[in-house]
C-alpha positions in Angstrom: 0.0 -0.1 0.0 1.2 3.6 -1.0 0.5 7.1 -0.2 1.3 10.3 -2.2 4.6 11.9 -1.6 2.8 15.1 -1.5 0.3 14.1 1.3 3.2 12.6 3.3 5.2 15.6 3.1 2.1 18.0 4.1 1.0 15.8 6.9 4.6 15.2 8.4 5.4 19.0 8.0 2.0 20.0 9.7 2.7 17.7 12.6 6.3 19.0 13.0 5.5 22.8 12.7 2.5 22.7 14.8 3.9 20.3 17.5 7.3 22.2 17.8 5.2 25.4 17.8 3.0 24.3 20.7 6.2 23.3 22.7 7.8 26.7 21.9 4.6 28.8 23.0 4.7 26.8 26.4 8.3 27.8 26.7 7.6 31.4 26.0 4.7 31.3 28.5 6.8 29.7 31.1 9.3 32.3 30.6 6.9 35.2 30.8 5.3 33.7 33.9 8.5 33.8 35.7 8.6 30.0 36.0 12.4 30.3 35.5 12.5 32.9 38.4 14.7 31.4 41.2 16.8 32.7 44.0 20.3 34.4 42.9 22.1 31.4 44.5 20.6 29.2 42.1 22.4 29.3 39.0 20.6 26.3 37.4 17.4 28.3 37.0 18.1 30.0 33.5 15.4 30.3 30.8 18.2 30.4 28.3 18.7 26.6 29.0 15.0 25.9 27.8 15.5 27.6 24.4 19.0 26.1 23.7 17.3 22.8 24.5 14.4 23.7 22.0 17.0 24.6 19.3 19.0 21.4 19.5 15.9 19.0 20.0 13.7 20.5 17.0 15.6 22.9 14.7 17.6 20.1 12.8 14.4 18.2 11.8 12.4 21.5 11.2 15.2 22.8 9.0 15.2 19.5 7.0 11.6 19.5 6.3 11.4 23.0 5.8 14.3 23.1 3.2 12.4 20.1 1.2 8.9 21.6 1.5 9.8 25.1 0.7 12.7 24.3 -1.7 11.0 21.9 -3.9 8.0 22.5 -6.1 5.1 20.3 -5.8 5.2 19.6 -9.6 5.3 15.8 -10.1 5.2 15.1 -6.4 1.3 13.7 -6.7 2.5 11.1 -9.2 5.3 9.9 -6.8 4.1 7.4 -4.0 6.0 6.2 -0.7 5.3 2.9 1.3 2.6 3.6 3.7 4.5 1.8 6.5 7.4 4.2 6.2 5.2 7.1 6.4 3.1 5.4 9.4 6.3 4.8 11.2 7.7 8.4 10.5 4.5 9.7 12.0 4.2 7.3 14.8 8.0 8.2 15.8 7.4 11.7 15.5 4.1 11.7 17.7 6.1 9.7 20.4 9.0 12.1 20.1 6.8 15.0 20.8 4.9 13.2 23.8 8.2 12.4 25.3 9.6 16.0 24.7 6.7 17.5 26.4 7.5 15.8 29.7 10.5 18.1 30.8 8.6 20.9 29.3 5.7 20.5 31.4 7.5 19.3 34.6 6.0 21.5 37.2 7.5 20.1 40.4 11.1 20.4 39.4 13.2 23.7 38.4 12.4 23.7 34.6 15.8 24.3 33.5 17.0 21.2 35.4 14.4 19.2 34.1 15.5 20.2 30.5 19.0 19.2 31.3 18.0 15.9 32.6 16.1 15.0 29.3 19.1 12.7 28.3 16.8 10.5 26.2 16.0 13.2 23.7 19.1 13.1 21.4 18.9 9.2 21.0 15.2 9.3 20.2 15.9 12.5 17.9 18.3 10.3 15.8 15.9 7.7 15.1 12.9 10.3 14.3 15.3 12.2 12.0 16.3 9.0 10.3 12.6 8.2 9.5 11.4 11.5 8.7 14.7 12.2 6.7 13.9 9.1 4.6 10.5 10.2 3.8 11.8 13.6 2.5 14.7 12.2 0.6 12.1 10.3 -1.4 11.4 13.5 -3.3 14.6 13.0 -5.2 13.9 10.6 -8.0 16.3 9.1 -10.3 15.2 9.4 -14.0 14.9 6.1 -15.9 17.5 5.2 -18.7 16.1 5.4 -22.1 15.2 1.9 -23.1 14.8 0.5 -19.9 17.0 -2.2 -18.3 17.6 -3.9 -21.6 21.2 -4.1 -22.9 
């Protein structure tokens, strides 16, 4: 079973831009609400940690997706299809990544910047997700067939 490459790109891009936008908005709201306001002796409470964490956790994949979606025209993408298993795997891993990434962002009982520092599972998960999503977006490059097919 297959799915249109254009549809797969649009759905994955939508998930990544909306999901990361929600997490970014939560970080901004927590910063504005002084969730990172700690006593001067506590050097760990720093809002910059949250935004550095966000940048390293989401921007590489967002730039990959944005480069493909905005850099390549949609011409011919409706005729290219991709394996629906690869698409579902990319979507599933992405949703799971966002759910796991939300844990340190929503940690209320812990210093937010310390919670983000302790999210050591993010880089290993990010590698798997970027591999799956990158595979979906690398499909947009097709190799033209040789004239005459495979005949000698």
